[in-house]
C-alpha positions in Angstrom: 72.6 -51.1 9.4 75.4 -52.2 12.2 78.2 -49.6 12.7 80.5 -52.5 13.4 80.8 -56.3 12.3 80.0 -58.8 15.0 82.6 -58.5 17.8 85.3 -61.2 17.2 85.3 -61.0 12.9 88.1 -61.5 11.1 89.3 -58.1 9.5 90.4 -58.2 6.0 94.2 -57.9 5.5 93.7 -55.1 3.2 91.7 -53.3 5.4 94.4 -53.5 8.3 96.6 -52.7 5.7 94.8 -49.4 4.7 94.3 -48.8 8.1 98.1 -48.7 9.4 98.9 -46.8 6.0 96.2 -43.8 7.1 97.8 -44.0 10.5 101.4 -43.6 9.0 100.4 -41.3 6.7 98.6 -39.0 9.8 101.5 -39.1 11.9 103.8 -38.4 9.3 103.3 -34.5 9.5 102.4 -34.6 5.7 98.5 -35.0 5.9 96.5 -32.1 3.8 93.0 -31.3 4.7 92.2 -33.0 1.3 94.1 -35.8 2.7 92.1 -35.6 6.2 89.2 -35.3 4.5 90.0 -38.4 2.3 90.7 -40.5 4.9 87.2 -39.3 6.6 85.6 -40.6 3.7 87.6 -43.7 4.1 86.4 -44.5 7.7 82.8 -44.1 6.2 82.7 -46.1 3.6 82.4 -49.6 5.0 81.9 -51.0 8.4 85.2 -52.6 8.5 86.9 -49.5 7.8 85.2 -48.0 11.2 85.8 -51.1 13.1 89.7 -51.0 12.2 90.4 -47.3 13.1 88.4 -47.6 16.6 91.1 -50.7 17.3 93.6 -48.8 16.2 92.7 -45.9 18.7 91.6 -47.7 21.3 94.6 -50.3 21.4 96.6 -46.5 21.7 94.7 -45.1 24.2 95.6 -47.8 26.1 99.1 -48.4 25.3 100.4 -45.1 25.8 97.8 -44.0 28.4 96.5 -40.9 26.5 93.6 -40.5 24.4 94.6 -41.8 20.5 92.1 -38.3 19.3 95.0 -36.6 21.0 97.3 -38.1 19.4 96.0 -37.6 16.0 95.1 -33.9 17.0 99.0 -33.6 17.9 100.1 -35.1 14.5 97.9 -32.7 12.1 98.6 -30.2 14.4 102.7 -30.3 13.5 102.0 -30.3 9.8 101.1 -26.2 10.3 103.6 -25.4 12.7 106.7 -24.7 10.3 108.0 -25.5 7.2 109.6 -29.2 6.7 112.5 -27.9 6.5 112.7 -26.0 10.3 114.4 -27.5 13.3 111.1 -27.1 15.5 109.4 -29.6 12.3 111.8 -32.3 12.7 111.8 -32.5 16.3 108.2 -32.6 16.6 108.4 -35.2 13.6 110.6 -37.0 15.7 108.2 -37.6 18.5 105.5 -38.5 16.1 107.7 -41.3 14.3 107.7 -42.6 17.8 104.0 -42.5 18.4 103.9 -44.3 14.7 105.7 -47.3 15.9 103.6 -47.6 18.8 100.1 -47.5 16.5 101.5 -50.3 14.1 102.8 -52.5 17.1 99.5 -51.9 18.3 98.0 -54.7 15.8 100.0 -57.6 17.4 97.6 -57.6 20.5 98.0 -56.0 24.1 99.1 -59.9 24.9 101.7 -59.9 22.4 103.6 -56.8 23.2 106.4 -57.7 26.1 105.0 -56.3 29.3 105.4 -59.2 31.3 109.1 -59.1 30.7 109.6 -55.6 32.7 110.3 -56.9 35.6 112.6 -59.9 35.1 115.7 -60.3 36.2 117.4 -60.5 33.0 115.7 -60.0 29.7 116.3 -59.0 25.9 114.7 -56.4 23.8 112.9 -57.9 20.3 116.5 -58.0 18.0 118.9 -58.6 21.1 120.4 -60.8 22.6 122.6 -61.8 26.1 124.7 -64.1 27.1 125.5 -64.6 31.0 127.2 -67.2 33.5 125.6 -68.2 36.4 127.2 -67.9 39.9 127.4 -71.8 39.3 129.2 -71.4 36.1 126.2 -72.1 34.0 126.2 -70.4 30.8 123.0 -69.0 29.2 122.3 -67.1 26.3 119.1 -65.3 26.2 117.7 -64.7 22.3 115.6 -62.2 21.4 112.5 -60.5 23.2 113.1 -63.1 26.3 112.5 -63.0 29.8 114.1 -64.5 32.3 114.1 -65.0 36.6 117.2 -66.6 38.1 116.0 -68.8 41.7 119.1 -70.3 43.2 118.2 -71.7 46.3 120.4 -74.2 49.1 118.1 -76.9 47.6 117.7 -76.0 43.8 119.3 -74.1 40.6 115.9 -72.5 39.2 115.6 -70.7 35.9 112.8 -69.2 35.0 111.4 -68.5 31.7 108.7 -66.2 31.6 108.8 -65.9 27.5 111.3 -66.1 24.8 114.1 -68.8 24.2 117.4 -69.5 26.3 120.3 -71.4 25.3 121.2 -73.4 28.2 125.5 -75.1 29.1 124.9 -76.4 32.5 127.8 -76.5 34.9 129.1 -79.1 37.0 127.2 -77.5 40.5 130.4 -76.3 43.3 127.5 -77.1 46.2 128.6 -79.8 48.3 125.3 -81.3 48.2 125.0 -81.0 44.2 121.5 -79.3 43.5 119.3 -79.9 40.2 119.5 -77.7 37.2 115.9 -76.8 36.5 114.4 -74.4 34.0 110.4 -74.1 34.2 108.2 -72.4 31.6 104.0 -71.8 31.9 104.2 -75.6 30.1 105.7 -77.4 33.5 109.6 -78.5 34.2 112.5 -79.2 32.4 115.3 -80.9 34.3 118.7 -80.8 33.0 121.0 -84.2 33.6 124.1 -82.8 32.3 123.9 -80.9 29.2 123.4 -78.0 26.7 120.1 -77.7 25.7 117.4 -74.8 24.7 114.0 -74.2 25.6 111.3 -71.6 23.7 108.1 -70.3 25.3 106.4 -67.9 23.2 104.6 -65.7 25.3 101.9 -64.6 23.0 100.9 -68.2 22.0 97.5 -69.5 22.9 98.8 -73.1 23.3 101.3 -72.5 25.7 103.7 -74.9 24.4 107.6 -75.0 25.0 109.6 -76.5 22.3 112.7 -78.1 23.8 115.7 -78.9 21.9 118.5 -81.1 22.9 122.4 -80.6 21.7 124.3 -82.8 24.7 123.1 -85.1 27.8 119.5 -85.0 28.6 116.7 -83.2 29.9 113.9 -84.9 31.7 110.2 -83.4 30.9 107.2 -83.2 33.7 104.1 -81.5 32.4 102.7 -78.4 34.6 99.6 -80.5 35.6 100.9 -84.4 35.4 104.2 -83.6 36.7 104.7 -87.8 37.1 104.0 -88.4 33.3 108.1 -87.6 32.8 109.9 -87.9 29.3 113.2 -88.0 28.5 114.7 -86.0 25.5 118.4 -87.4 24.9 121.4 -85.4 22.4 119.9 -84.9 18.6 116.1 -85.0 19.8 113.5 -82.3 20.6 110.1 -82.5 22.4 107.3 -80.1 23.1 105.9 -79.5 26.5 102.5 -78.2 27.3 100.8 -78.2 30.9 98.9 -81.8 30.0 101.7 -83.5 28.5 105.1 -84.0 26.6 105.4 -85.7 23.2 107.5 -87.7 21.9 111.0 -86.8 21.4 111.6 -86.6 18.0 115.4 -86.6 15.9 116.9 -83.3 15.3 120.2 -82.5 14.1 120.7 -78.6 14.1 122.3 -76.7 16.1 120.6 -73.0 17.2 121.9 -71.0 14.6 120.6 -67.6 16.5 123.1 -68.5 19.5 125.4 -67.6 16.0 123.8 -64.4 14.6 122.0 -66.0 11.9 118.5 -67.2 10.7 118.6 -70.4 8.7 116.1 -71.3 5.9 115.6 -74.9 3.9 113.0 -75.0 1.8 110.9 -73.0 4.0 107.9 -71.1 3.3 108.0 -68.0 2.6 104.9 -67.4 5.3 107.0 -69.8 8.1 110.3 -67.5 7.3 108.8 -64.1 7.8 106.5 -65.7 10.8 110.2 -66.1 12.1 111.8 -63.1 11.4 109.3 -61.5 13.0 110.7 -62.5 16.6 113.3 -60.0 15.5 112.1 -57.3 13.8 109.7 -54.5 15.6 106.9 -53.2 13.7 105.0 -55.3 11.0 105.8 -57.8 8.1 103.2 -58.8 6.6 102.9 -61.5 3.6 100.5 -61.5 0.5 98.5 -65.0 0.4 99.7 -65.1 -3.4 103.2 -65.5 -2.5 103.0 -67.0 1.1 103.7 -70.7 -0.3 107.0 -69.4 -2.1 109.9 -71.4 -0.7 113.6 -70.3 0.1 116.7 -71.9 1.7 119.9 -69.3 2.6 121.6 -68.1 5.9 120.7 -64.5 6.8 122.5 -62.1 9.2 120.1 -60.9 12.2 121.9 -58.2 12.7 120.6 -56.3 9.8 116.9 -57.2 9.4 116.4 -54.8 6.4 119.2 -57.0 4.6 117.0 -59.8 5.2 114.0 -58.3 3.4 115.4 -56.5 0.6 117.6 -60.2 -0.3 113.7 -61.4 -0.5 113.7 -60.1 -3.4 116.5 -61.1 -5.0 115.9 -65.0 -4.4 112.0 -64.6 -4.8 109.8 -63.0 -7.1 108.3 -60.6 -4.7 108.1 -56.6 -4.3 109.0 -56.0 -0.9 107.1 -52.2 0.1 108.5 -50.7 3.2 107.1 -47.1 3.2 108.5 -46.8 6.6 110.9 -49.1 8.7 108.2 -50.3 11.5 105.8 -51.0 8.0 106.9 -53.9 5.6 104.5 -55.7 2.6 105.9 -58.5 0.7 103.6 -59.2 -2.3 103.4 -60.6 -6.4 105.8 -58.7 -8.5 103.9 -55.4 -9.3 100.7 -56.1 -7.6 100.2 -58.8 -9.6 
């Protein structure tokens, strides 16, 4: 029998959850000789268990530039350094806590981590926002996990959105020869026609799609591979832009709630709500299939994602488990 399942085989969610649970335990400093033996037995019990653990080790070695075996050896050693109450022990555990966050993040995949944003002119961390006034008076607000370059020239006012989301309120160009204002994404170009609008491009999305919503004025969308196939989007409309085409505009009325610091749900599936919440919270948040279909409505403050998670148990028949802050599981009540 093969040691590993065929490449590309999706791992069941319970296997992934168990692998991360073992990771957190081993890095917590509370592991014992017996529990480490249990961990080894778990790895040997099924090929998928070993595949899950090897994925964590390989990804963390790539992310951290050190061997994952070395990290685990260090974590194991900390459990014998001193008593749990000693300052030395607390200091070591704080360091291991940072590695545990990286281990949970490993399951997001290398391409979904914000490497591409590190060299950007403006960027925000997950959960952060940033407001800026550009030299021409244009106001922009970057949403969570965003990266943006500013490329103003004598002939063009250009923003390059590498990933994330930006709210733009354009100003009249003070230059003697007025310049066009554009936002470029990997999907194409959005040209402002005196307007206020948002552009969202999720860097980890395989669809390579940008979402555009207009609140005042209008914009013109030009696909990257079909620049002549432009589509106009007016106030109160939204559309999607891919490298090949722009969709027909659809009506929308909602203002960008995130710019007001809130996340709004309106008869939204729990799985969809959590997918949006993940944009603002580091670590893992998983939803059991048994409760993914539940729906909720409400306004939730983005400044406190822990509060959002705990409130779910008050409005839905779900249990929210949070072994550590970087790892949350939402499932049915009493595990039923």
